[in-house]
DSSP file (Angstrom, degrees, kcal/mol; ACC not computed):
  #  RESIDUE AA STRUCTURE BP1 BP2  ACC     N-H-->O    O-->H-N    N-H-->O    O-->H-N    TCO  KAPPA ALPHA  PHI   PSI    X-CA   Y-CA   Z-CA
    1    1 A M              0   0    0      0, 0.0     2,-0.3     0, 0.0    51,-0.1   0.000 360.0 360.0 360.0 124.9    0.0    0.0    0.0
    2    2 A K        -     0   0    0     49,-0.2     2,-0.4    51,-0.0    51,-0.4  -0.651 360.0-159.9 -81.0 140.4    1.4    3.4   -1.0
    3    3 A I        -     0   0    0     -2,-0.3     2,-0.6    49,-0.2    12,-0.3  -0.984   9.4-160.5-126.8 131.8    1.0    6.1    1.6
    4    4 A C        -     0   0    0     -2,-0.4    51,-0.5     7,-0.1     2,-0.2  -0.954  15.8-147.4-109.9 122.1    1.1    9.8    1.1
    5    5 A S        -     0   0    0     -2,-0.6    -2,-0.0    10,-0.2    48,-0.0  -0.582  13.8-133.0 -86.8 150.6    1.7   11.8    4.3
    6    6 A G        +     0   0    0     -2,-0.2     5,-0.1     5,-0.1    -1,-0.1   0.190  60.2 134.6 -86.9  16.8    0.2   15.3    4.7
    7    7 A R        -     0   0    0      3,-0.4    -2,-0.0     1,-0.1     0, 0.0  -0.259  64.4-117.3 -66.4 156.6    3.5   16.7    5.9
    8    8 A K  S    S+     0   0    0      1,-0.1    -1,-0.1     3,-0.0     3,-0.1   0.896 100.2  15.3 -63.4 -44.5    4.5   20.1    4.5
    9    9 A T  S    S+     0   0    0      1,-0.2     2,-0.4     7,-0.0    -1,-0.1   0.813 120.5  36.2-108.8 -34.2    7.8   19.1    2.7
   10   10 A S        -     0   0    0      6,-0.1    -3,-0.4     7,-0.0     2,-0.3  -0.929  56.4-154.2-129.6 150.5    8.0   15.3    2.3
   11   11 A Y    >   -     0   0    0     -2,-0.4     3,-1.0     4,-0.2    -7,-0.1  -0.873  32.6 -99.7-116.9 150.5    5.6   12.4    1.6
   12   12 A L  G >  S+     0   0    0     -2,-0.3     3,-1.6     1,-0.2    -7,-0.1  -0.278 103.8  21.5 -67.1 156.0    6.1    8.8    2.5
   13   13 A N  G 3  S-     0   0    0      1,-0.3    -1,-0.2    -9,-0.1    -9,-0.1   0.684 127.8 -74.7  58.3  21.9    7.3    6.3   -0.1
   14   14 A G  G <  S+     0   0    0     -3,-1.0     2,-0.4     1,-0.2    -1,-0.3   0.605  89.4 146.2  74.7  11.0    8.8    9.1   -2.1
   15   15 A N    <   -     0   0    0     -3,-1.6    -1,-0.2   -12,-0.3    -4,-0.2  -0.661  36.4-149.2 -84.1 134.7    5.5   10.4   -3.5
   16   16 A S     >  -     0   0    0     -2,-0.4     4,-2.1    -6,-0.1     5,-0.2  -0.459  33.4-102.1 -88.0 171.3    5.1   14.2   -4.0
   17   17 A Y  H  > S+     0   0    0      1,-0.2     4,-2.1     2,-0.2     5,-0.1   0.891 126.3  54.4 -60.5 -38.3    1.8   15.9   -3.7
   18   18 A E  H  > S+     0   0    0      2,-0.2     4,-2.0     1,-0.2    -1,-0.2   0.882 106.0  52.1 -63.1 -38.5    1.6   15.9   -7.5
   19   19 A D  H  > S+     0   0    0      2,-0.2     4,-2.3     1,-0.2    -1,-0.2   0.920 108.8  50.6 -61.8 -43.4    2.1   12.2   -7.5
   20   20 A C  H  X S+     0   0    0     -4,-2.1     4,-2.4     1,-0.2    -2,-0.2   0.883 108.5  51.9 -62.7 -39.0   -0.7   11.8   -5.0
   21   21 A K  H  X S+     0   0    0     -4,-2.1     4,-2.3     2,-0.2    -1,-0.2   0.899 109.7  49.4 -64.5 -40.0   -3.0   13.9   -7.2
   22   22 A K  H  X S+     0   0    0     -4,-2.0     4,-2.1     2,-0.2    -2,-0.2   0.898 110.6  50.0 -66.2 -40.2   -2.2   11.7  -10.2
   23   23 A I  H  X S+     0   0    0     -4,-2.3     4,-2.3     1,-0.2    -2,-0.2   0.926 111.3  49.3 -61.9 -44.9   -3.0    8.6   -8.2
   24   24 A A  H  X S+     0   0    0     -4,-2.4     4,-2.7     1,-0.2    -2,-0.2   0.888 109.3  51.7 -63.4 -40.3   -6.3   10.1   -7.0
   25   25 A E  H  X S+     0   0    0     -4,-2.3     4,-2.3     2,-0.2    -1,-0.2   0.904 110.1  49.6 -63.2 -41.0   -7.2   11.0  -10.6
   26   26 A T  H  X S+     0   0    0     -4,-2.1     4,-1.7     2,-0.2    -2,-0.2   0.933 113.3  45.3 -63.0 -46.6   -6.6    7.5  -11.8
   27   27 A I  H  X S+     0   0    0     -4,-2.3     4,-2.0     1,-0.2    -2,-0.2   0.905 111.6  54.0 -63.0 -41.6   -8.7    6.0   -9.0
   28   28 A N  H  X S+     0   0    0     -4,-2.7     4,-1.7     1,-0.2    -2,-0.2   0.914 106.5  51.3 -58.7 -45.3  -11.4    8.5   -9.7
   29   29 A K  H  X S+     0   0    0     -4,-2.3     4,-0.6     1,-0.2    -1,-0.2   0.892 112.5  46.2 -60.8 -40.3  -11.6    7.6  -13.4
   30   30 A N  H  X S+     0   0    0     -4,-1.7     4,-0.7     1,-0.2    -1,-0.2   0.800 111.9  51.3 -73.0 -29.8  -11.9    3.9  -12.5
   31   31 A L  H  X S+     0   0    0     -4,-2.0     4,-2.6     1,-0.2     5,-0.3   0.784  90.0  76.9 -80.0 -27.4  -14.6    4.5   -9.8
   32   32 A K  H  X S+     0   0    0     -4,-1.7     4,-2.3     1,-0.2     5,-0.2   0.904  97.6  44.3 -52.7 -49.5  -17.0    6.6  -11.8
   33   33 A N  H  X S+     0   0    0     -4,-0.6     4,-2.6     1,-0.2    -1,-0.2   0.885 112.0  53.3 -65.6 -38.4  -18.4    3.7  -13.8
   34   34 A K  H  X S+     0   0    0     -4,-0.7     4,-2.5     2,-0.2     5,-0.2   0.921 110.7  46.9 -60.5 -44.1  -18.7    1.5  -10.6
   35   35 A I  H  X S+     0   0    0     -4,-2.6     4,-2.2     1,-0.2    -2,-0.2   0.910 112.9  48.4 -66.4 -42.3  -20.7    4.3   -8.9
   36   36 A I  H  < S+     0   0    0     -4,-2.3    -1,-0.2    -5,-0.3    -2,-0.2   0.909 113.9  47.0 -65.0 -41.8  -23.0    4.8  -11.8
   37   37 A Q  H  < S+     0   0    0     -4,-2.6    -2,-0.2     1,-0.2    -1,-0.2   0.910 118.1  40.4 -66.6 -42.9  -23.7    1.1  -12.2
   38   38 A K  H  < S-     0   0    0     -4,-2.5    -1,-0.2    -5,-0.2    -2,-0.2   0.775  98.5-136.5 -77.6 -26.3  -24.3    0.5   -8.5
   39   39 A G  S  < S+     0   0    0     -4,-2.2     2,-0.3    -5,-0.2    -3,-0.1   0.073  79.8  29.6  89.5 -25.2  -26.3    3.7   -8.0
   40   40 A K        -     0   0    0     -6,-0.2     2,-0.3    40,-0.2    40,-0.2  -0.977  61.2-161.6-160.1 159.0  -24.5    4.5   -4.8
   41   41 A F  E     -A   79   0A   0     38,-1.8    38,-3.4    -2,-0.3    -6,-0.0  -0.949  21.7-130.6-149.0 119.2  -21.2    3.8   -3.2
   42   42 A G  E  >  -A   78   0A   0     -2,-0.3     4,-2.2    36,-0.3    36,-0.3  -0.305  18.5-121.8 -73.7 154.2  -20.5    4.0    0.6
   43   43 A W  H  > S+     0   0    0     34,-2.1     4,-2.4     1,-0.2     5,-0.1   0.874 115.5  54.3 -61.1 -36.9  -17.6    5.9    2.1
   44   44 A S  H  > S+     0   0    0     33,-0.3     4,-1.7     2,-0.2    -1,-0.2   0.883 107.5  50.2 -66.3 -36.6  -16.4    2.7    3.7
   45   45 A E  H  > S+     0   0    0      2,-0.2     4,-2.9     1,-0.2    -1,-0.2   0.896 109.6  51.8 -64.6 -39.6  -16.4    1.0    0.3
   46   46 A L  H  X S+     0   0    0     -4,-2.2     4,-3.2     2,-0.2     5,-0.3   0.908 106.2  53.5 -63.3 -42.1  -14.4    3.9   -1.1
   47   47 A L  H  X S+     0   0    0     -4,-2.4     4,-1.7     1,-0.2     5,-0.4   0.897 113.1  43.5 -60.5 -40.5  -11.8    3.6    1.7
   48   48 A I  H  < S+     0   0    0     -4,-1.7    -2,-0.2     2,-0.2    -1,-0.2   0.919 115.5  48.5 -68.6 -44.5  -11.4   -0.1    0.8
   49   49 A E  H  < S+     0   0    0     -4,-2.9    -2,-0.2     1,-0.2    -3,-0.2   0.892 113.0  47.0 -63.9 -41.5  -11.3    0.6   -2.9
   50   50 A V  H  < S-     0   0    0     -4,-3.2    -1,-0.2    -5,-0.2    -2,-0.2   0.879  81.7-168.7 -70.2 -38.8   -8.8    3.4   -2.6
   51   51 A D     <  +     0   0    0     -4,-1.7   -49,-0.2    -5,-0.3     2,-0.2   0.842  50.6 101.5  51.4  39.0   -6.5    1.4   -0.3
   52   52 A H  S    S-     0   0    0     -5,-0.4    -1,-0.2     1,-0.2   -49,-0.2  -0.758  75.9 -79.9-136.5-177.4   -4.5    4.5    0.5
   53   53 A D     >  -     0   0    0    -51,-0.4     4,-2.0    -2,-0.2     3,-0.2  -0.056  55.8 -80.9 -81.3-172.7   -4.2    7.0    3.2
   54   54 A E  H  > S+     0   0    0      1,-0.2     4,-2.7     2,-0.2     5,-0.2   0.818 122.2  59.6 -62.3 -36.0   -6.4   10.0    4.1
   55   55 A L  H  > S+     0   0    0    -51,-0.5     4,-2.2     2,-0.2    -1,-0.2   0.944 109.6  41.4 -61.8 -49.0   -4.8   12.3    1.5
   56   56 A I  H  > S+     0   0    0      2,-0.2     4,-2.6     1,-0.2    -1,-0.2   0.917 114.3  53.7 -64.3 -43.1   -5.7   10.1   -1.5
   57   57 A Y  H  X S+     0   0    0     -4,-2.0     4,-2.0     1,-0.2    -2,-0.2   0.919 111.7  44.5 -56.3 -47.4   -9.1    9.4    0.0
   58   58 A K  H  X S+     0   0    0     -4,-2.7     4,-2.4     1,-0.2    -1,-0.2   0.876 112.0  52.1 -68.7 -37.6   -9.9   13.1    0.3
   59   59 A L  H  X S+     0   0    0     -4,-2.2     4,-2.6    -5,-0.2    -2,-0.2   0.906 108.3  51.3 -65.2 -40.4   -8.6   13.9   -3.1
   60   60 A V  H  X S+     0   0    0     -4,-2.6     4,-2.4     2,-0.2    -2,-0.2   0.932 110.9  48.3 -61.9 -44.9  -10.8   11.2   -4.7
   61   61 A L  H  X S+     0   0    0     -4,-2.0     4,-2.3     1,-0.2    -2,-0.2   0.917 111.3  51.0 -59.7 -43.1  -13.8   12.6   -2.9
   62   62 A K  H  X S+     0   0    0     -4,-2.4     4,-2.2     1,-0.2    -2,-0.2   0.916 112.0  46.1 -59.9 -44.8  -12.9   16.1   -4.1
   63   63 A Y  H  X S+     0   0    0     -4,-2.6     4,-1.8     2,-0.2    -1,-0.2   0.845 110.0  53.5 -71.1 -33.3  -12.5   15.0   -7.7
   64   64 A L  H  <>S+     0   0    0     -4,-2.4     5,-2.3     2,-0.2    -1,-0.2   0.920 110.2  47.8 -65.5 -42.2  -15.8   13.0   -7.6
   65   65 A R  H ><5S+     0   0    0     -4,-2.3     3,-1.8     1,-0.2    -2,-0.2   0.929 110.2  52.6 -61.7 -44.6  -17.6   16.2   -6.4
   66   66 A R  H 3<5S+     0   0    0     -4,-2.2    -1,-0.2     1,-0.3    -2,-0.2   0.858 106.6  54.3 -57.3 -37.0  -15.9   18.2   -9.2
   67   67 A D  T 3<5S-     0   0    0     -4,-1.8    -1,-0.3    -5,-0.1    -2,-0.2   0.278 129.1 -91.8 -87.7  11.3  -17.2   15.6  -11.7
   68   68 A G  T < 5S+     0   0    0     -3,-1.8    14,-1.2     1,-0.3     2,-0.3   0.622  79.6 134.8  97.0  13.7  -20.8   16.0  -10.6
   69   69 A F  E   < -B   81   0B   0     -5,-2.3     2,-0.7    12,-0.2    -1,-0.3  -0.711  56.5-125.1 -94.1 147.4  -21.3   13.3   -8.0
   70   70 A D  E     -B   80   0B   0     10,-3.1    10,-2.6    -2,-0.3    -5,-0.1  -0.835  23.1-169.7 -87.5 115.1  -23.0   13.9   -4.7
   71   71 A I        -     0   0    0     -2,-0.7    -1,-0.1     1,-0.2     8,-0.1   0.413  26.2-143.9 -91.8   3.7  -20.5   12.8   -2.1
   72   72 A G        -     0   0    0      5,-0.1    -1,-0.2     8,-0.1     2,-0.2  -0.222  11.7-104.9  73.9-161.8  -22.9   12.9    0.8
   73   73 A N        -     0   0    0      3,-1.1     3,-0.5     5,-0.0     5,-0.1  -0.843  43.2 -72.7-152.9-174.0  -22.1   14.0    4.4
   74   74 A F  S    S+     0   0    0      1,-0.2    -2,-0.0    -2,-0.2     0, 0.0   0.774 131.3  47.8 -65.2 -24.7  -21.5   12.5    7.8
   75   75 A Q  S    S+     0   0    0      1,-0.3    -1,-0.2     0, 0.0    -3,-0.0   0.752 125.6  29.0 -83.9 -25.3  -25.2   11.7    8.2
   76   76 A N  S    S-     0   0    0     -3,-0.5     2,-2.5     2,-0.1    -3,-1.1  -0.658  76.6-174.7-132.3  75.6  -25.4   10.2    4.7
   77   77 A P        +     0   0    0      0, 0.0   -34,-2.1     0, 0.0   -33,-0.3  -0.367  44.1 103.1 -79.7  68.2  -22.0    8.7    4.0
   78   78 A Q  E     -A   42   0A   0     -2,-2.5     2,-0.5   -36,-0.3   -36,-0.3  -0.994  62.7-130.3-146.5 154.6  -22.5    7.6    0.4
   79   79 A I  E     +A   41   0A   0    -38,-3.4   -38,-1.8    -2,-0.3    -8,-0.2  -0.882  31.4 171.4-104.9 129.9  -21.6    8.8   -3.1
   80   80 A T  E     -B   70   0B   0    -10,-2.6   -10,-3.1    -2,-0.5     2,-0.2  -0.965  39.4-101.7-135.5 152.3  -24.3    8.9   -5.7
   81   81 A P  E     -B   69   0B   0      0, 0.0   -12,-0.2     0, 0.0     2,-0.2  -0.541  48.8-108.3 -67.6 139.4  -24.6   10.3   -9.2
   82   82 A K        -     0   0    0    -14,-1.2     2,-0.3    -2,-0.2   -13,-0.0  -0.478  31.5-119.8 -69.8 138.5  -26.4   13.6   -9.1
   83   83 A S              0   0    0     -2,-0.2    -1,-0.1     1,-0.1    -3,-0.0  -0.617 360.0 360.0 -80.5 138.6  -29.9   13.5  -10.6
   84   84 A S              0   0    0     -2,-0.3    -1,-0.1     0, 0.0    -2,-0.0   0.454 360.0 360.0 -79.6 360.0  -30.4   15.8  -13.6
């Protein structure tokens, strides 16, 4: 498991912040179809699917929101495609 630390200057396993963003974009691209097919995707499922630390997890959520998905909240922890 690759881990990206949120420290200011260095990241674990030699990943830069830019590397972490690229990893998150790749995961995001792969998850979009799964979420659309299932209709919803729980945050706990995302954590398992991402298999990374908090930085990658948060970046994936950010990119899913950017791409038009409803990422839910602490009371409704699931990701769904936004209804048109």
